[in-house]
N, C-alpha and C positions, 0 to 999 in steps of 0.2 A: 471856821477854825479848821486847821489841817488835822489829819489823822494822827500825826506825831504829837502835835500840841494837845489833842484830846487824850492820847495815851499818857503823856507827861502829867497833865492835870489830874486825870483819874488815878494814876499810880501814886502821885504825891498825896492826894486827898485820902486814898486808901491807907497809906502808911501812917498818916495822921490819925485816922480812925482806929488803927491798930495800936495807937499809943506812942508811935515814934515822934519824938519831939526834937526840935533843933538843939543840938548839943550846945551847952553853955559856951559862949565866946565865939561861936561860929557865925559866919555871915549868911550861910545857906543851910537849909535843912538836909539836903541831899543833892545828888547830881541832877535829879529831875527838876528840883527847884531852881538850881543854877541855870539850867538850859531854858526853863520857862521864863526866867527873868531876863536873860541876856541873849537867848537864841534868836537867830534871824532865819526866816524862811527863804531858802534858795531855790531858784528854778531848776528843774531837772535838765541835765545837759544831754548832749549827744554822746554816744559811746566814745571813749578815749582810745585812740588807735595804738597806743604804746603801753599796754598793760604791764604791770610790774608783778611782784610776788603775791600769789593768792593768800588771803587771810592775814595780810600784814599791812593793813590800811594805815596805821599810825606811822610805821617806818616808811612805807611807800610815799605817803604824803609829805612828811618832813624832808625826805630825800629829794623829791621833786621841787619843793620850795627852795632847798639849798642850792639847786642848780641856777635859779634866777630869782633872787629875793625881791628884786624891783618889780617883777611881773606877778609872782605868785604869793598867796597868803595861805598859811596853814589854818584849817578849820576843823573843829571837832564838835561832835554832838551826836545826833541820831539820824538815821535814814530809814526809809520804809521799803523793805524787801519782804513781802508777805506780812511780816511783823516788824515793828520798830526795833532796830539794833543800834548799839553804840558803834560809831564809825568816825573815820577821819577822811577828809578830802581837801581839795585845793581850790581856792578862788583865783581865777585868772583876771587880774586887773585890766589887762589890755583888751580882752575879748568880753569882759563882763559875763562870765559864765563859770559854772562849776566844772572842775576837772576831777574825775574820779579815776585814779590810776590803779584801782584794785578790783572793782566789780566789772565783770565782762559786759553786763547790761546795767545801765544806770538805775539807781533806785527811783521809786515813784515820787518820793519826797526827800528833802534834806532840810534839817533844822539844826543849826549849831552856831558856834561862836568863832569869829575870826580872831586869831591870836597874833600878837606882835611877835616877830621872829626872835627878837632878843630874849623875850620871856620864855618862849618855847625852848630855845637852845639851852638857856640856863637851867631850866627844870629838867630837861632830858639828860643833860650832861651830869647834873648832880645826882639824879636817880638811876641813871643808866637804863632807863625805860622810856617808852615813847608816848604813852597816853598822858594827858594833862588833867582831865576832869575827874574821872572815877579811879582814884589812885590810893588804894588802901596801904601801899608800901610807904607812903610818906604822910600817913594819917590825914589824907584828903586836904593837903595844903591849900589848894585853890578854894575849897569850900569854907576854909577858916579865914581866908584873906579879906581884909576890909578895904583894900585899895582896888583900883581898876587899872593898874599899870600893865595888865596882860592884854587888854582889849586893843585890837587894831581899829582905832576910832575912825580912820578914813573909810574903811570898808563899811563899818556900822552906819556911818552917816550917809553913805551913798545908797544904802539899801532902804 
């Protein structure tokens, strides 16, 4: 098991032990549960030569995908840089590799969900914010969602 998956599992179990229950009507207990259920382990990439804005991973990644939606897929989840952090990156369909336009050195691990661009655009336009999973501003819409219309199933199946 990867260090990120260990972190997600331990954190999720710890929250349950502290009495945090899945809210009524929700599909997932929290963002850790969502990533555990749907996250894919991605291989660590080579450094990306065209870094974008520091500390703006969600914006950088969706911007890069917007440049070439046929080639790139928006991914969100966690990466391991000393500790696991919430992060967004891009999957390059043509090269079968992660592209991280934000970190100057790639993370040691990436675990996350490939999103359909139509879903990502709709959510980001409606909320005027760039993250999709850990979203207190829309009462965690994705964690309450009982459909899987957000998943880029082509990438998920290939992994």
